[in-house]
C-alpha positions in Angstrom: -0.1 0.2 0.1 1.2 3.4 -1.0 2.4 5.9 1.8 -0.4 7.8 2.8 0.3 11.7 4.8 -1.5 12.4 7.8 -4.4 14.8 7.6 -5.0 17.1 10.5 -9.2 17.5 11.1 -10.7 20.5 12.8 -13.7 19.6 14.7 -17.0 21.5 13.6 -20.5 21.3 15.3 -23.0 19.3 13.3 -25.3 22.4 13.6 -23.2 24.3 11.3 -23.2 21.6 8.2 -26.3 20.0 8.9 -28.7 22.2 6.8 -30.9 20.4 4.3 -32.7 21.3 1.0 -30.0 22.3 -1.2 -29.1 20.6 -4.4 -27.4 17.0 -4.7 -23.4 17.6 -5.2 -21.9 15.7 -7.9 -19.2 13.1 -7.5 -16.6 15.7 -9.2 -17.6 18.4 -6.4 -17.6 16.1 -3.6 -14.0 15.1 -5.0 -12.5 18.7 -5.6 -13.7 19.6 -2.1 -11.8 17.1 -0.4 -8.7 17.7 -2.5 -9.0 21.6 -1.3 -9.0 20.6 1.9 -7.0 17.6 2.1 -4.2 18.2 -0.8 -2.0 15.5 0.0 -4.7 12.9 -0.3 -6.3 12.0 -4.0 -9.9 11.5 -4.4 -10.4 9.2 -7.3 -14.1 8.6 -9.4 -14.1 5.1 -10.2 -17.4 5.0 -12.6 -20.0 6.2 -10.3 -18.2 6.2 -7.1 -15.8 8.1 -5.3 -13.0 6.7 -3.1 -11.0 8.6 -0.8 -8.3 7.1 1.5 -6.6 9.0 4.0 -4.5 8.6 7.4 -6.3 10.0 10.3 -5.1 10.5 13.6 -7.9 11.6 16.1 -5.8 13.4 18.9 -2.3 14.2 19.4 -1.6 11.4 21.9 -4.0 9.0 19.2 -2.5 6.2 16.8 -3.2 6.8 13.1 -5.9 5.0 11.3 -5.9 4.5 7.3 -9.5 4.9 6.3 -11.6 4.5 3.2 -14.6 6.5 2.3 -16.6 5.6 -0.8 -19.4 7.5 -1.8 -22.2 6.8 -4.8 -25.0 9.4 -5.7 -28.4 8.4 -3.9 -26.2 6.2 -0.8 -25.0 7.5 2.5 -21.0 7.7 2.2 -19.4 4.3 3.4 -16.5 4.8 6.0 -14.1 1.8 6.6 -11.5 1.6 8.9 -8.2 -0.2 6.8 -5.7 -0.4 9.3 -5.2 -1.0 12.3 -8.1 -3.4 12.3 -10.8 -2.4 14.9 -11.1 -4.9 17.8 -14.7 -5.6 19.0 -15.0 -6.4 22.9 -14.5 -10.2 24.1 -18.4 -10.4 23.5 -17.8 -9.4 20.0 -19.3 -5.9 20.3 -18.2 -2.5 18.3 -20.6 -0.1 19.1 -21.9 2.3 16.2 -20.4 -0.2 13.7 -22.3 -1.5 11.0 -20.9 -5.2 11.3 -22.6 -6.4 7.6 -20.6 -4.0 6.0 -17.8 -3.1 8.0 -18.7 0.5 8.1 -18.7 3.1 10.7 -22.2 4.4 12.1 -21.4 8.1 12.1 -25.0 9.8 11.6 -28.8 9.7 12.1 -30.4 9.1 8.7 -31.6 13.1 8.7 -28.2 14.3 9.7 -26.6 14.0 6.1 -27.7 14.5 2.7 -26.4 14.4 -0.8 -26.1 18.5 -0.6 -23.5 17.9 2.3 -19.7 17.9 1.3 -18.2 14.8 2.7 -14.7 16.7 3.5 -16.4 18.9 6.1 -19.0 16.4 7.5 -18.1 12.7 7.0 -14.4 13.2 7.6 -14.4 15.2 11.1 -17.2 12.6 12.1 -15.1 9.7 11.1 -12.1 11.2 13.3 -14.6 11.8 16.2 -15.8 8.3 15.8 -12.0 6.8 16.2 -11.3 9.3 19.3 -14.8 7.9 20.7 -13.5 4.5 19.8 -9.8 4.5 21.4 -11.8 5.8 24.9 -14.2 3.1 24.3 -11.3 0.6 24.2 -9.7 1.9 27.6 -13.1 2.3 29.9 -15.3 0.3 28.1 -18.1 3.2 27.5 -18.8 5.2 24.7 -18.4 8.9 25.4 -20.3 9.6 21.8 -23.8 9.9 20.9 -25.7 7.2 22.9 -23.9 3.6 23.7 -26.6 1.1 21.9 -26.2 -1.3 24.9 -27.0 1.5 27.8 -30.3 2.7 26.3 -31.6 -0.6 25.6 -31.4 0.1 21.6 -29.8 -2.3 19.2 -26.3 -2.0 17.9 -25.9 -0.7 14.1 -25.4 -4.7 13.6 -27.6 -5.8 10.4 -31.6 -5.6 11.0 -33.8 -8.5 10.5 -35.2 -9.0 6.7 -38.4 -7.6 7.4 -37.6 -4.0 7.6 -40.4 -2.6 6.1 -38.9 -1.0 3.1 -36.2 0.8 4.8 -33.2 1.1 2.0 -30.3 2.4 4.3 -28.6 1.1 7.0 -29.7 4.1 9.6 -33.3 3.3 8.5 -33.0 -0.3 9.0 -31.2 0.3 12.6 -34.4 2.9 13.5 -36.7 0.4 12.2 -35.1 -2.4 14.6 -34.7 -0.2 17.4 -39.1 0.5 16.8 -39.5 -3.0 16.9 -37.3 -3.6 19.8 -39.1 -0.7 21.7 -42.3 -2.2 20.6 -41.8 -5.7 21.9 -40.6 -4.4 25.4 -43.7 -2.5 25.6 -46.0 -5.4 25.1 -44.0 -7.7 27.5 -44.0 -4.7 30.4 -48.1 -4.3 29.1 -48.4 -8.2 29.4 -46.5 -8.3 33.1 -48.9 -5.5 34.5 -52.4 -7.5 33.5 
């Protein structure tokens, strides 16, 4: 694998980048924005897919992670950590992670849309995820948005086949969470009768 330069990411609050309703950005626009912000890392367009690889270091005390972001129009960007491999806990649990595709769970369905630049949303969010991952490995507690184990929700693992038309991972996860909640409500209702 070719040597990739390290990338420094400045954190940006989600509220500053979660505006909706603009036009869908093309793959070329996304690639240009990545190249402008990270000139040392190439963004390739391969057919109908944008592929960007970089080495991220979440904090000055962190190790470096090689990531790959792939994006196709009409889908959410997929962020995969290439090296070093992410390590689940002894039970095989890794919070905010889609085990079916090996991708990081970075946002809710309504927090990102194709009018937003990957360079100022997905890349910083991936860096933030990696910082939370390192803390989780040390403490066993996920300090990012809601640890699914602590609030009774499912992890970002693949949802059951019956997802009632959900078309992406976040929608399937939300469907699974609604299903889990309704099952708990039915169970609690029966126990009070």
